[in-house]
PyMOL CGO cylinders between C-alpha atoms (Angstrom):
from pymol import cmd
from pymol.cgo import CYLINDER

trace = [
    CYLINDER, -155.03, 77.60, -59.36, -153.55, 79.90, -62.02, 0.3, 1, 1, 1, 1, 1, 1,
    CYLINDER, -153.55, 79.90, -62.02, -155.51, 83.11, -60.93, 0.3, 1, 1, 1, 1, 1, 1,
    CYLINDER, -155.51, 83.11, -60.93, -154.39, 82.45, -57.72, 0.3, 1, 1, 1, 1, 1, 1,
    CYLINDER, -154.39, 82.45, -57.72, -150.34, 82.18, -58.32, 0.3, 1, 1, 1, 1, 1, 1,
    CYLINDER, -150.34, 82.18, -58.32, -150.89, 85.09, -60.79, 0.3, 1, 1, 1, 1, 1, 1,
    CYLINDER, -150.89, 85.09, -60.79, -152.23, 86.76, -57.65, 0.3, 1, 1, 1, 1, 1, 1,
    CYLINDER, -152.23, 86.76, -57.65, -149.67, 85.75, -55.54, 0.3, 1, 1, 1, 1, 1, 1,
    CYLINDER, -149.67, 85.75, -55.54, -147.11, 86.31, -57.81, 0.3, 1, 1, 1, 1, 1, 1,
    CYLINDER, -147.11, 86.31, -57.81, -147.95, 89.08, -60.17, 0.3, 1, 1, 1, 1, 1, 1,
    CYLINDER, -147.95, 89.08, -60.17, -144.27, 88.98, -61.89, 0.3, 1, 1, 1, 1, 1, 1,
    CYLINDER, -144.27, 88.98, -61.89, -145.36, 85.71, -63.85, 0.3, 1, 1, 1, 1, 1, 1,
    CYLINDER, -145.36, 85.71, -63.85, -148.23, 87.48, -65.65, 0.3, 1, 1, 1, 1, 1, 1,
    CYLINDER, -148.23, 87.48, -65.65, -145.28, 89.58, -66.84, 0.3, 1, 1, 1, 1, 1, 1,
    CYLINDER, -145.28, 89.58, -66.84, -143.00, 87.48, -67.72, 0.3, 1, 1, 1, 1, 1, 1,
    CYLINDER, -143.00, 87.48, -67.72, -145.62, 84.91, -69.64, 0.3, 1, 1, 1, 1, 1, 1,
    CYLINDER, -145.62, 84.91, -69.64, -147.26, 87.61, -71.23, 0.3, 1, 1, 1, 1, 1, 1,
    CYLINDER, -147.26, 87.61, -71.23, -144.29, 89.69, -72.63, 0.3, 1, 1, 1, 1, 1, 1,
    CYLINDER, -144.29, 89.69, -72.63, -141.92, 86.68, -72.79, 0.3, 1, 1, 1, 1, 1, 1,
    CYLINDER, -141.92, 86.68, -72.79, -139.06, 89.68, -72.27, 0.3, 1, 1, 1, 1, 1, 1,
    CYLINDER, -139.06, 89.68, -72.27, -136.65, 86.79, -70.91, 0.3, 1, 1, 1, 1, 1, 1,
    CYLINDER, -136.65, 86.79, -70.91, -136.42, 85.64, -74.42, 0.3, 1, 1, 1, 1, 1, 1,
    CYLINDER, -136.42, 85.64, -74.42, -133.78, 86.93, -76.70, 0.3, 1, 1, 1, 1, 1, 1,
    CYLINDER, -133.78, 86.93, -76.70, -134.70, 86.89, -80.49, 0.3, 1, 1, 1, 1, 1, 1,
    CYLINDER, -134.70, 86.89, -80.49, -133.06, 86.28, -82.73, 0.3, 1, 1, 1, 1, 1, 1,
    CYLINDER, -133.06, 86.28, -82.73, -131.30, 83.31, -80.94, 0.3, 1, 1, 1, 1, 1, 1,
    CYLINDER, -131.30, 83.31, -80.94, -127.70, 83.43, -80.44, 0.3, 1, 1, 1, 1, 1, 1,
    CYLINDER, -127.70, 83.43, -80.44, -127.18, 86.84, -81.45, 0.3, 1, 1, 1, 1, 1, 1,
    CYLINDER, -127.18, 86.84, -81.45, -124.86, 89.13, -79.83, 0.3, 1, 1, 1, 1, 1, 1,
    CYLINDER, -124.86, 89.13, -79.83, -127.16, 92.32, -79.72, 0.3, 1, 1, 1, 1, 1, 1,
    CYLINDER, -127.16, 92.32, -79.72, -123.75, 94.58, -78.66, 0.3, 1, 1, 1, 1, 1, 1,
    CYLINDER, -123.75, 94.58, -78.66, -122.43, 94.15, -81.85, 0.3, 1, 1, 1, 1, 1, 1,
    CYLINDER, -122.43, 94.15, -81.85, -125.11, 95.20, -84.33, 0.3, 1, 1, 1, 1, 1, 1,
    CYLINDER, -125.11, 95.20, -84.33, -122.42, 95.73, -86.91, 0.3, 1, 1, 1, 1, 1, 1,
    CYLINDER, -122.42, 95.73, -86.91, -122.73, 92.12, -87.56, 0.3, 1, 1, 1, 1, 1, 1,
    CYLINDER, -122.73, 92.12, -87.56, -126.49, 92.35, -88.47, 0.3, 1, 1, 1, 1, 1, 1,
    CYLINDER, -126.49, 92.35, -88.47, -126.78, 95.93, -89.59, 0.3, 1, 1, 1, 1, 1, 1,
    CYLINDER, -126.78, 95.93, -89.59, -125.01, 97.91, -92.37, 0.3, 1, 1, 1, 1, 1, 1,
    CYLINDER, -125.01, 97.91, -92.37, -123.70, 101.27, -91.08, 0.3, 1, 1, 1, 1, 1, 1,
    CYLINDER, -123.70, 101.27, -91.08, -124.54, 100.84, -87.37, 0.3, 1, 1, 1, 1, 1, 1,
    CYLINDER, -124.54, 100.84, -87.37, -122.87, 100.91, -84.19, 0.3, 1, 1, 1, 1, 1, 1,
    CYLINDER, -122.87, 100.91, -84.19, -123.22, 100.34, -80.59, 0.3, 1, 1, 1, 1, 1, 1,
    CYLINDER, -123.22, 100.34, -80.59, -123.29, 103.19, -78.14, 0.3, 1, 1, 1, 1, 1, 1,
    CYLINDER, -123.29, 103.19, -78.14, -124.33, 103.71, -74.58, 0.3, 1, 1, 1, 1, 1, 1,
    CYLINDER, -124.33, 103.71, -74.58, -125.52, 106.81, -73.06, 0.3, 1, 1, 1, 1, 1, 1,
    CYLINDER, -125.52, 106.81, -73.06, -125.74, 107.91, -69.23, 0.3, 1, 1, 1, 1, 1, 1,
    CYLINDER, -125.74, 107.91, -69.23, -128.82, 109.37, -68.66, 0.3, 1, 1, 1, 1, 1, 1,
    CYLINDER, -128.82, 109.37, -68.66, -128.61, 109.98, -64.71, 0.3, 1, 1, 1, 1, 1, 1,
    CYLINDER, -128.61, 109.98, -64.71, -126.18, 108.73, -62.27, 0.3, 1, 1, 1, 1, 1, 1,
    CYLINDER, -126.18, 108.73, -62.27, -126.57, 104.40, -62.11, 0.3, 1, 1, 1, 1, 1, 1,
    CYLINDER, -126.57, 104.40, -62.11, -128.87, 104.46, -64.99, 0.3, 1, 1, 1, 1, 1, 1,
    CYLINDER, -128.87, 104.46, -64.99, -126.99, 103.81, -68.58, 0.3, 1, 1, 1, 1, 1, 1,
    CYLINDER, -126.99, 103.81, -68.58, -129.24, 103.16, -71.67, 0.3, 1, 1, 1, 1, 1, 1,
    CYLINDER, -129.24, 103.16, -71.67, -127.78, 101.23, -74.78, 0.3, 1, 1, 1, 1, 1, 1,
    CYLINDER, -127.78, 101.23, -74.78, -128.31, 102.76, -78.40, 0.3, 1, 1, 1, 1, 1, 1,
    CYLINDER, -128.31, 102.76, -78.40, -127.71, 101.80, -82.03, 0.3, 1, 1, 1, 1, 1, 1,
    CYLINDER, -127.71, 101.80, -82.03, -126.66, 104.47, -84.46, 0.3, 1, 1, 1, 1, 1, 1,
    CYLINDER, -126.66, 104.47, -84.46, -127.82, 103.67, -88.04, 0.3, 1, 1, 1, 1, 1, 1,
    CYLINDER, -127.82, 103.67, -88.04, -126.44, 106.21, -90.52, 0.3, 1, 1, 1, 1, 1, 1,
    CYLINDER, -126.44, 106.21, -90.52, -128.68, 106.09, -93.60, 0.3, 1, 1, 1, 1, 1, 1,
    CYLINDER, -128.68, 106.09, -93.60, -127.75, 103.99, -96.78, 0.3, 1, 1, 1, 1, 1, 1,
    CYLINDER, -127.75, 103.99, -96.78, -126.86, 107.43, -98.82, 0.3, 1, 1, 1, 1, 1, 1,
    CYLINDER, -126.86, 107.43, -98.82, -124.15, 108.17, -95.98, 0.3, 1, 1, 1, 1, 1, 1,
    CYLINDER, -124.15, 108.17, -95.98, -123.29, 104.19, -96.30, 0.3, 1, 1, 1, 1, 1, 1,
    CYLINDER, -123.29, 104.19, -96.30, -119.95, 104.80, -98.33, 0.3, 1, 1, 1, 1, 1, 1,
    CYLINDER, -119.95, 104.80, -98.33, -118.98, 107.58, -96.33, 0.3, 1, 1, 1, 1, 1, 1,
    CYLINDER, -118.98, 107.58, -96.33, -119.72, 105.75, -92.74, 0.3, 1, 1, 1, 1, 1, 1,
    CYLINDER, -119.72, 105.75, -92.74, -118.12, 102.30, -94.22, 0.3, 1, 1, 1, 1, 1, 1,
    CYLINDER, -118.12, 102.30, -94.22, -114.78, 101.64, -91.49, 0.3, 1, 1, 1, 1, 1, 1,
    CYLINDER, -114.78, 101.64, -91.49, -115.39, 104.42, -89.50, 0.3, 1, 1, 1, 1, 1, 1,
    CYLINDER, -115.39, 104.42, -89.50, -114.83, 104.35, -86.02, 0.3, 1, 1, 1, 1, 1, 1,
    CYLINDER, -114.83, 104.35, -86.02, -117.32, 105.06, -82.96, 0.3, 1, 1, 1, 1, 1, 1,
    CYLINDER, -117.32, 105.06, -82.96, -116.22, 108.59, -82.43, 0.3, 1, 1, 1, 1, 1, 1,
    CYLINDER, -116.22, 108.59, -82.43, -117.16, 109.44, -86.16, 0.3, 1, 1, 1, 1, 1, 1,
    CYLINDER, -117.16, 109.44, -86.16, -120.61, 108.02, -85.87, 0.3, 1, 1, 1, 1, 1, 1,
    CYLINDER, -120.61, 108.02, -85.87, -120.93, 110.28, -82.58, 0.3, 1, 1, 1, 1, 1, 1,
    CYLINDER, -120.93, 110.28, -82.58, -119.74, 113.17, -84.57, 0.3, 1, 1, 1, 1, 1, 1,
    CYLINDER, -119.74, 113.17, -84.57, -122.41, 112.27, -87.30, 0.3, 1, 1, 1, 1, 1, 1,
    CYLINDER, -122.41, 112.27, -87.30, -124.88, 112.82, -84.49, 0.3, 1, 1, 1, 1, 1, 1,
    CYLINDER, -124.88, 112.82, -84.49, -124.04, 116.42, -84.43, 0.3, 1, 1, 1, 1, 1, 1,
    CYLINDER, -124.04, 116.42, -84.43, -124.27, 117.28, -87.98, 0.3, 1, 1, 1, 1, 1, 1,
    CYLINDER, -124.27, 117.28, -87.98, -127.01, 118.92, -89.72, 0.3, 1, 1, 1, 1, 1, 1,
    CYLINDER, -127.01, 118.92, -89.72, -128.88, 115.61, -90.58, 0.3, 1, 1, 1, 1, 1, 1,
    CYLINDER, -128.88, 115.61, -90.58, -132.34, 115.06, -89.13, 0.3, 1, 1, 1, 1, 1, 1,
    CYLINDER, -132.34, 115.06, -89.13, -132.09, 112.12, -86.20, 0.3, 1, 1, 1, 1, 1, 1,
    CYLINDER, -132.09, 112.12, -86.20, -135.16, 109.83, -85.65, 0.3, 1, 1, 1, 1, 1, 1,
    CYLINDER, -135.16, 109.83, -85.65, -135.67, 108.07, -82.97, 0.3, 1, 1, 1, 1, 1, 1,
    CYLINDER, -135.67, 108.07, -82.97, -137.46, 104.80, -82.60, 0.3, 1, 1, 1, 1, 1, 1,
    CYLINDER, -137.46, 104.80, -82.60, -138.05, 103.67, -78.95, 0.3, 1, 1, 1, 1, 1, 1,
    CYLINDER, -138.05, 103.67, -78.95, -138.96, 99.79, -79.28, 0.3, 1, 1, 1, 1, 1, 1,
    CYLINDER, -138.96, 99.79, -79.28, -140.30, 99.33, -75.69, 0.3, 1, 1, 1, 1, 1, 1,
    CYLINDER, -140.30, 99.33, -75.69, -139.10, 97.75, -72.47, 0.3, 1, 1, 1, 1, 1, 1,
    CYLINDER, -139.10, 97.75, -72.47, -138.40, 94.47, -73.39, 0.3, 1, 1, 1, 1, 1, 1,
    CYLINDER, -138.40, 94.47, -73.39, -134.47, 94.38, -72.37, 0.3, 1, 1, 1, 1, 1, 1,
    CYLINDER, -134.47, 94.38, -72.37, -133.46, 93.66, -76.22, 0.3, 1, 1, 1, 1, 1, 1,
    CYLINDER, -133.46, 93.66, -76.22, -132.85, 95.74, -79.08, 0.3, 1, 1, 1, 1, 1, 1,
]
cmd.load_cgo(trace, "trace")
């Protein structure tokens, strides 16, 4: 009966394989990364009308002292300076 249910409801397979309805670590607000990671801020990027992508900007520990206590605008300006940017794409699980 399980293959029959999966054939009727393919969304079940997606949910059971990827488990993207679970948020790990538990009870953590991923919109506030500064509570988990040093020198990190949460930003949102509008890629096209109706599509917004949440991103974290983490500066390296070598710039940690410089970043301490700065606001979101400082982090946005730091993206435009001469330092390299590494982009990590984690997948489509719905969490960061």
